[in-house]
C-alpha positions in Angstrom: -31.8 21.1 4.7 -35.1 19.3 4.8 -37.3 19.7 7.8 -40.5 17.9 8.4 -42.5 19.0 11.3 -45.1 17.4 13.3 -46.5 18.1 16.7 -48.6 16.2 19.3 -50.1 16.4 22.7 -48.1 14.3 25.3 -50.2 11.5 26.7 -53.1 12.1 24.3 -55.8 9.5 25.0 -58.4 9.3 22.4 -61.7 7.9 23.8 -64.0 8.7 20.9 -67.6 7.5 21.3 -68.4 4.7 18.9 -71.9 4.7 17.3 -74.2 2.5 15.3 -74.8 3.6 11.7 -78.2 5.2 11.2 -81.2 3.2 9.9 -81.9 4.2 6.3 -85.4 2.6 6.1 -88.0 0.8 8.0 -87.6 -2.9 8.7 -90.5 -5.0 7.6 -91.5 -8.6 6.6 -91.8 -7.5 2.9 -88.7 -5.3 2.8 -88.5 -1.6 2.1 -91.6 0.2 1.0 -89.6 2.7 -1.2 -89.4 0.5 -4.2 -85.7 -0.2 -3.8 -84.4 3.3 -3.4 -82.2 2.0 -0.6 -79.9 0.6 -3.2 -79.4 4.1 -4.7 -78.4 5.3 -1.2 -75.8 2.6 -0.7 -77.7 0.5 1.8 -77.3 -3.1 2.7 -80.7 -4.4 3.6 -82.1 -1.5 5.6 -78.9 -0.3 7.4 -77.0 2.7 6.1 -73.4 1.9 5.2 -70.9 4.8 5.1 -68.2 4.7 2.5 -66.3 6.9 0.0 -69.5 7.4 -2.1 -71.7 8.5 0.8 -69.3 10.3 3.1 -66.8 12.2 0.9 -65.9 14.7 3.6 -66.3 15.9 7.2 -65.9 19.5 8.2 -66.1 21.3 11.6 -66.7 25.0 12.0 -66.6 26.8 15.4 -68.4 30.1 15.3 -65.9 32.0 17.6 -62.2 31.7 16.9 -61.4 32.8 20.4 -63.7 32.1 23.4 -63.4 33.8 26.8 -63.3 31.4 29.8 -66.9 30.9 31.0 -68.4 31.8 27.6 -69.8 29.5 24.9 -69.9 29.2 21.2 -71.8 27.2 18.6 -70.2 24.8 16.3 -71.3 22.9 13.2 -70.3 19.6 11.7 -71.2 19.0 8.0 -71.0 15.6 6.4 -71.0 15.4 2.6 -70.7 12.8 0.0 -68.3 12.7 -3.0 -70.7 15.0 -4.9 -70.5 17.5 -2.1 -74.1 16.9 -1.1 -75.0 16.8 2.6 -75.6 13.3 4.0 -78.6 13.2 6.4 -79.3 10.8 9.3 -75.7 9.8 10.0 -74.4 9.7 13.5 -71.6 12.1 14.4 -69.7 11.7 17.7 -67.6 14.5 19.2 -65.1 14.7 22.1 -62.7 17.3 23.4 -59.6 17.9 25.6 -60.4 18.8 29.2 -60.9 22.5 29.3 -63.6 22.5 26.6 -67.0 21.3 27.5 -69.5 19.9 25.0 -72.7 21.4 26.2 -74.9 20.3 23.3 -75.2 17.5 22.6 -74.5 16.3 26.1 -74.2 12.7 25.0 -71.4 13.7 22.6 -73.2 12.3 19.5 -76.2 13.2 17.3 -77.6 12.6 13.9 -77.2 15.0 11.0 -80.2 16.8 9.7 -81.6 16.8 6.2 -78.8 19.1 5.0 -76.1 16.8 6.5 -75.4 19.2 9.4 -75.1 18.5 13.1 -75.0 21.6 15.4 -73.8 21.9 18.9 -72.5 24.2 21.7 -69.1 24.2 23.4 -67.9 26.2 26.4 -64.5 27.2 27.7 -63.7 26.1 31.3 -60.1 27.2 31.6 -57.5 29.2 29.5 -55.4 27.4 26.9 -55.7 25.9 23.5 -57.5 22.6 23.1 -58.7 20.1 20.6 -62.3 19.4 19.6 -62.7 16.2 17.4 -65.7 14.9 15.7 -66.0 11.6 13.8 -68.5 9.5 12.0 -69.5 5.9 12.9 -66.6 3.5 13.0 -67.3 2.1 9.5 -67.0 5.5 7.9 -63.5 6.1 9.0 -63.8 9.9 9.0 -62.7 12.3 11.7 -61.7 16.0 12.0 -59.8 18.0 14.6 -60.1 21.7 15.2 -58.4 24.0 17.6 -60.4 25.9 20.3 -58.7 28.8 21.9 -59.9 29.8 25.4 -58.7 33.1 26.7 -58.8 35.2 29.9 -58.9 34.2 33.5 -61.4 31.9 35.2 -64.3 34.1 36.4 -64.8 34.2 40.2 -67.2 31.5 41.3 -67.2 29.8 37.9 -67.8 26.1 38.3 -67.7 25.0 34.7 -70.7 23.6 32.8 -72.3 20.9 35.0 -73.6 18.0 33.1 -71.7 18.8 29.9 -69.8 16.2 27.9 -66.3 16.2 26.5 -63.0 15.9 28.2 -62.3 12.3 26.9 -59.1 13.4 25.1 -57.4 14.4 28.3 -56.1 17.9 28.9 -53.4 20.2 27.5 -52.2 22.5 24.8 -52.7 21.1 21.4 -49.5 20.9 19.3 -50.4 19.6 15.9 -49.4 21.1 12.6 -51.7 24.1 13.1 -51.0 24.0 16.8 -50.1 26.7 19.3 -46.7 25.3 20.4 -44.5 24.2 17.5 -41.0 23.9 16.2 -40.8 26.3 13.3 -37.2 25.5 12.2 -34.6 22.8 12.8 -30.9 22.5 11.9 -27.4 21.5 13.0 -24.4 23.5 14.1 -21.3 21.4 13.4 -18.4 23.9 12.8 -17.9 25.3 16.3 -19.6 28.6 15.6 -21.0 30.6 18.5 -24.4 29.4 19.6 -26.3 32.6 18.9 -29.9 32.8 17.7 -28.7 34.0 14.2 -26.0 31.3 13.7 -26.3 29.6 10.3 -27.1 25.9 10.3 -25.2 23.3 8.3 -26.3 20.6 5.9 -23.2 18.5 6.5 -22.0 16.8 9.6 -18.4 15.7 9.9 -18.0 12.3 11.5 -14.2 11.7 11.2 -11.2 13.8 12.2 -8.3 12.7 9.9 -7.1 15.6 7.9 -3.7 17.4 8.3 -4.7 20.9 7.3 -1.2 22.2 6.4 -0.3 19.0 4.5 3.4 19.4 5.6 5.5 16.3 6.6 7.2 18.2 9.4 4.1 19.4 11.2 0.7 18.2 12.0 -2.1 20.8 11.8 -5.1 18.7 12.7 -8.5 19.7 11.3 -11.0 21.3 13.7 -13.5 18.8 15.0 -16.6 19.8 17.1 -19.6 18.4 18.9 -22.7 18.7 16.8 -25.6 20.8 18.2 -29.2 20.8 17.1 -30.7 24.2 16.8 -34.5 24.4 17.4 -36.6 27.5 17.0 -39.8 27.0 19.0 -42.8 29.2 18.9 -45.4 29.6 21.6 -48.9 31.0 20.6 -50.5 30.1 23.9 -51.7 32.6 26.5 -49.4 31.1 29.1 -45.8 30.4 29.6 -44.3 27.1 28.4 -41.2 25.5 30.0 -39.2 22.7 28.3 -37.4 20.2 30.4 -35.8 17.6 28.1 -35.1 16.6 24.5 -34.8 13.1 23.0 -33.6 12.3 19.5 -33.4 9.1 17.4 -31.4 8.0 14.3 -32.6 5.0 12.3 -29.3 3.8 10.8 -26.2 4.8 12.7 -23.7 2.4 11.3 -25.0 1.5 7.9 -26.2 -1.9 9.2 -29.7 -0.7 10.2 -28.8 -0.1 13.9 -31.3 2.3 15.4 -30.5 4.6 18.3 -32.7 6.6 20.6 -31.0 8.9 23.1 -31.8 9.2 26.8 -33.6 12.3 28.0 -31.2 15.2 27.5 -32.1 17.7 30.3 -32.6 21.3 29.4 -34.2 24.4 31.1 -35.8 26.7 28.6 -38.9 28.9 28.9 -41.0 30.7 26.3 -43.1 33.6 27.5 -46.9 33.8 27.0 -48.0 34.9 23.6 -49.8 37.8 25.3 -46.5 39.5 25.7 -45.8 39.8 22.0 -48.3 40.1 19.1 -48.1 37.0 16.9 -46.7 34.8 19.6 -43.2 34.5 21.1 -40.3 32.3 20.2 -37.0 31.1 21.5 -34.0 29.2 20.1 -32.8 26.1 21.9 -29.3 24.5 21.4 -28.7 20.9 22.6 -25.5 18.9 21.9 -26.6 15.7 20.2 -23.4 14.1 18.6 -20.3 14.0 20.7 -16.7 13.7 19.5 -14.3 11.1 20.9 -10.9 9.8 19.7 -11.3 11.2 16.2 -14.9 9.9 15.7 -18.4 11.1 16.4 -21.0 9.3 18.5 -24.6 9.2 19.3 -25.0 8.9 23.1 -22.2 8.8 25.6 -18.9 7.8 23.9 -17.7 6.4 27.2 -21.0 4.6 27.9 -23.6 3.2 25.6 -22.8 5.5 22.7 -22.4 4.2 19.2 -19.9 5.6 16.7 -21.5 7.1 13.6 -20.0 5.3 10.6 -22.8 5.5 8.1 -21.8 8.1 5.4 -25.1 9.0 3.9 -28.1 11.3 4.2 -29.8 10.6 7.4 -33.0 11.9 9.0 -32.9 12.6 12.8 -36.1 12.8 14.7 -36.5 15.1 17.7 -39.0 15.3 20.6 -39.0 18.3 22.8 -41.0 17.9 26.0 -42.2 20.3 28.7 -45.3 21.8 30.3 -47.4 24.9 30.4 -47.6 27.2 33.4 -50.9 25.6 34.4 -49.2 22.1 34.4 -50.3 20.7 31.1 -47.8 18.5 29.3 -46.6 19.6 25.9 -44.5 17.7 23.3 -43.5 19.0 20.0 -41.7 17.0 17.3 -39.6 17.7 14.2 -37.2 16.0 11.8 -34.1 17.2 10.1 -32.0 15.7 7.3 -28.3 16.2 6.8 -25.4 14.6 5.0 -23.1 12.6 7.4 -19.6 12.0 6.0 -15.9 12.6 6.4 -15.9 16.3 5.6 -12.9 18.6 6.0 -13.1 21.6 8.3 -9.6 22.8 7.4 -11.0 26.0 5.8 -11.9 27.2 9.2 -8.3 27.2 10.5 -7.0 30.7 11.1 -3.2 31.2 10.6 -1.5 33.1 13.4 
């Protein structure tokens, strides 16, 4: 079974600071005084233009992998061209999720030095895992995210870092591919097996019940036919509990005619303990019925309501969004996709003779 994972912060609002490209030379009535070296540095007139040849990469390094709430850490942003040389005098703008303060530079943006490096200082204002993002001027189209892990309790009397920048990305646990809450495996249970954590998932989903398993003219031994459940294994690496409240799923071509379907919110109640309780994080397995049987067919949605019968016999990819919040009230959404073969399979082999 193919599983493609992605994760994101619910309600993420990116408000990155835009900036003007750095001046590469002095403006004057007779042009540049460097004898035309600006052309060698990819300038147009006297304004630096960032492109593939001048900004080949952008990297962020935070000095401390884990920062106690109330403490600070330095960070560095390095801008390099396609030859891996540092690019000097280019504006770098940074922002963060609420919970991480950008103490230096307070404005959130600063020019790189002669080695192509911008340095700064961040501080942790509350526990959790948050995103720090830095980007170049809009024309350069470069940005980089890094996870900042804040640990421990808020010290008594701690009031944050007055005057600091950051917080423009909103607040909450970051849940990207390298995130701290993520779906580590996804699959379907379609054969009526017990919904236990170790149950095997299936690469095939039966969408029609039409087999007579004993194949005798005098009796009808109808094949087993079951609702299909999605099995999600979710891992929590945060220092606080996470509680999920609903799942949504979508299928792009239910009937073979391009009909798309997105489910309503399917309510669940599932918690994952703080990662502090188990080294390496904690995990749980969640089962949710997604395709319902009715009158010998299988449906997305409610078969007696706005559901649609699945009639497309093919490989299909189903997208899932699992939504909840942390113990401190931050919204979390994790996403995954799973691909399976939908067709008229027989489940007669599972019939047990009395």
